[in-house]
C-alpha positions as CSV (number, residue, x, y, z in Angstrom):
1,M,-92.2,-39.4,-20.7
2,D,-91.0,-41.4,-23.6
3,A,-91.5,-40.7,-27.2
4,L,-94.5,-43.0,-27.7
5,T,-96.4,-41.5,-24.8
6,S,-95.7,-38.0,-26.2
7,F,-96.9,-39.1,-29.7
8,Q,-100.1,-40.5,-28.2
9,A,-100.8,-37.4,-26.3
10,F,-100.2,-35.3,-29.5
11,I,-102.7,-37.4,-31.5
12,K,-105.5,-37.0,-28.9
13,Q,-105.1,-33.2,-29.0
14,H,-104.8,-33.1,-32.8
15,K,-107.5,-35.6,-34.2
16,Q,-107.9,-33.7,-37.4
17,L,-104.3,-34.5,-38.8
18,S,-104.0,-36.6,-41.9
19,P,-102.6,-40.2,-41.6
20,F,-99.7,-39.2,-43.8
21,Y,-98.6,-36.5,-41.4
22,I,-98.9,-38.9,-38.4
23,V,-96.7,-41.4,-40.1
24,I,-94.0,-38.8,-40.8
25,V,-94.1,-37.6,-37.2
26,L,-93.9,-41.1,-35.9
27,G,-90.9,-42.0,-38.1
28,V,-89.0,-38.9,-36.9
29,L,-89.7,-39.7,-33.3
30,L,-88.6,-43.3,-33.7
31,S,-85.5,-42.4,-35.6
32,S,-84.4,-39.8,-33.0
33,C,-84.7,-42.6,-30.3
34,E,-82.6,-44.9,-32.3
35,D,-79.9,-42.2,-32.7
36,K,-79.6,-41.9,-28.8
37,K,-79.2,-45.6,-28.5
38,K,-76.4,-45.7,-31.1
39,K,-74.3,-42.9,-29.3
40,V,-71.4,-44.5,-27.5
41,G,-68.6,-42.8,-25.5
42,A,-65.3,-41.8,-27.0
43,L,-63.0,-44.5,-28.3
44,Y,-60.4,-45.6,-25.9
45,T,-56.9,-44.8,-27.2
46,G,-54.8,-45.7,-24.2
47,P,-52.5,-48.7,-23.7
48,V,-54.0,-52.2,-24.1
49,E,-51.2,-53.8,-22.2
50,I,-48.8,-52.4,-19.5
51,I,-45.7,-54.6,-18.5
52,S,-43.2,-54.0,-15.7
53,D,-39.5,-55.1,-15.6
54,V,-39.2,-55.6,-19.3
55,Q,-36.4,-57.4,-21.1
56,V,-36.3,-57.7,-24.8
57,K,-33.7,-60.0,-26.4
58,Y,-32.7,-60.2,-30.0
59,S,-30.5,-63.1,-31.0
60,E,-29.1,-64.5,-34.3
61,Q,-28.4,-68.3,-34.7
62,G,-28.9,-68.9,-31.0
63,K,-26.5,-66.1,-29.9
64,I,-27.7,-63.0,-28.2
65,K,-27.1,-59.8,-30.1
66,V,-29.1,-57.1,-28.3
67,L,-30.6,-56.9,-24.8
68,M,-32.9,-54.1,-23.8
69,K,-34.1,-53.5,-20.3
70,T,-36.6,-50.9,-19.1
71,P,-38.9,-50.6,-16.0
72,R,-42.2,-50.3,-18.0
73,S,-43.6,-50.8,-21.5
74,Q,-47.1,-49.8,-22.8
75,R,-48.5,-51.5,-25.9
76,F,-51.3,-49.9,-27.9
77,Q,-54.0,-51.2,-30.2
78,N,-51.7,-50.8,-33.3
79,D,-48.9,-52.7,-31.6
80,N,-46.8,-49.7,-31.1
81,Q,-45.0,-49.4,-27.8
82,I,-43.9,-46.6,-25.5
83,F,-41.1,-47.1,-22.9
84,P,-41.7,-44.1,-20.6
85,D,-38.7,-44.8,-18.2
86,T,-35.1,-45.2,-18.6
87,I,-33.9,-47.7,-21.3
88,N,-30.6,-49.7,-21.0
89,I,-29.5,-51.6,-24.1
90,S,-26.4,-53.9,-24.4
91,F,-25.0,-54.8,-27.9
92,Y,-23.0,-58.2,-28.0
93,D,-20.3,-59.4,-30.3
94,T,-20.0,-62.9,-31.9
95,L,-18.5,-64.3,-28.6
96,S,-21.6,-63.0,-26.6
97,R,-19.6,-60.3,-24.8
98,V,-20.9,-56.8,-24.3
99,I,-19.1,-54.5,-26.6
100,T,-21.4,-51.4,-26.5
101,R,-23.9,-50.0,-24.0
102,L,-26.7,-47.5,-24.6
103,R,-28.7,-45.5,-22.0
104,S,-31.6,-43.1,-22.7
105,D,-34.4,-41.4,-20.8
106,S,-37.3,-43.0,-22.7
107,G,-38.2,-44.6,-26.0
108,R,-40.8,-46.1,-28.3
109,Y,-41.3,-48.8,-30.9
110,D,-43.0,-47.9,-34.2
111,K,-44.5,-51.2,-35.5
112,S,-45.3,-49.9,-39.1
113,A,-41.6,-48.9,-39.4
114,D,-40.2,-51.7,-37.4
115,V,-37.9,-49.2,-35.7
116,Y,-37.0,-48.6,-32.0
117,I,-36.4,-44.8,-31.1
118,V,-34.7,-43.7,-27.9
119,K,-34.8,-40.1,-26.7
120,G,-33.4,-37.9,-24.1
121,N,-29.8,-37.8,-22.9
122,V,-28.9,-40.8,-25.2
123,R,-25.4,-42.0,-24.2
124,V,-23.5,-44.8,-26.0
125,V,-20.3,-46.3,-24.6
126,K,-18.0,-48.5,-26.6
127,S,-16.2,-50.7,-24.1
128,E,-13.1,-51.6,-26.2
129,T,-12.2,-48.1,-27.6
130,Q,-13.6,-46.1,-24.7
131,E,-15.5,-43.8,-27.0
132,I,-18.7,-42.0,-25.7
133,M,-21.3,-40.8,-28.0
134,T,-24.1,-38.4,-26.8
135,T,-27.2,-37.3,-28.7
136,S,-30.8,-36.5,-28.1
137,E,-32.3,-39.2,-30.2
138,L,-31.2,-42.4,-31.8
139,S,-33.1,-45.1,-33.9
140,W,-32.4,-48.8,-34.2
141,S,-33.9,-51.1,-37.0
142,P,-33.8,-54.8,-36.1
143,R,-34.5,-55.7,-39.7
144,T,-31.6,-53.9,-41.2
145,R,-29.4,-54.1,-38.0
146,K,-28.5,-50.3,-38.3
147,V,-28.4,-47.5,-35.9
148,F,-29.0,-44.0,-37.1
149,T,-29.9,-40.4,-36.2
150,D,-30.5,-37.0,-37.9
151,K,-29.8,-35.2,-34.8
152,P,-26.6,-33.4,-33.6
153,L,-24.2,-35.7,-31.8
154,A,-20.7,-35.7,-30.2
155,V,-18.2,-38.5,-29.9
156,R,-15.4,-38.3,-27.4
157,N,-12.5,-40.8,-27.4
158,N,-11.2,-40.9,-23.7
159,R,-7.9,-42.5,-24.7
160,T,-6.9,-39.8,-27.3
161,S,-9.2,-36.8,-26.2
162,E,-10.3,-36.6,-29.8
163,V,-13.8,-35.2,-30.3
164,T,-16.1,-35.5,-33.3
165,N,-19.2,-33.4,-33.6
166,A,-21.7,-34.2,-36.4
167,I,-25.2,-33.7,-37.4
168,G,-26.5,-37.2,-38.2
169,M,-24.9,-40.7,-38.5
170,D,-25.3,-44.3,-39.6
171,A,-23.8,-47.2,-37.9
172,E,-23.8,-51.0,-37.6
173,Q,-26.0,-52.1,-34.5
174,D,-23.0,-52.9,-32.4
175,F,-21.4,-49.5,-33.5
176,T,-18.3,-51.2,-35.0
177,R,-18.6,-49.0,-38.2
178,I,-19.9,-45.4,-38.0
179,K,-20.5,-43.0,-40.9
180,F,-20.9,-39.4,-39.7
181,R,-22.9,-36.8,-41.8
182,K,-21.7,-33.2,-41.6
183,A,-18.8,-33.9,-39.1
184,T,-16.3,-31.6,-37.6
185,G,-13.8,-32.5,-35.0
186,I,-10.6,-32.0,-33.0
187,Y,-7.9,-34.6,-33.6
188,K,-4.3,-35.2,-32.6
189,F,-1.9,-36.1,-35.2
190,S,1.7,-37.2,-34.8
191,G,4.1,-37.3,-37.6
192,P,7.4,-36.4,-39.0
């Protein structure tokens, strides 16, 4: 039985009601029907786009600088992205040679900050110096071309067996210059 039929039955039973009372009851019934029509299910907050076999390339003056590969990307309404699977990133020098490689378990892109963040078993290998850096999280800003973290990290030089431990660092995107924060290490010195 709909609201109007219920109202008509109510009027037949209570003929002595004033017209003012009838208008108020009718208004309440109609507004309650409108509220039911306006109710919609919960807003969808999941990905608006899912892409497989992703390759993201950044270049400067026609030369590739960074190449990111991951099996899957999810983009959301606010243009943030999540990369739930392994990420592999190659950084190139001015001659388009790979000079540094990065690998992590997952990552994301924060559109508002314009920053990529990789997480989980992050491993950076510098080809030329044979240095390996490990950390739990690393961020890269395409705008500033900087890589940074506030997390603990370790850098091991396979040529010299030197180890640097630090909490936090800032570097150029190709890892040519690295500034450690709160660093300690074991170094070999030779001298007179």
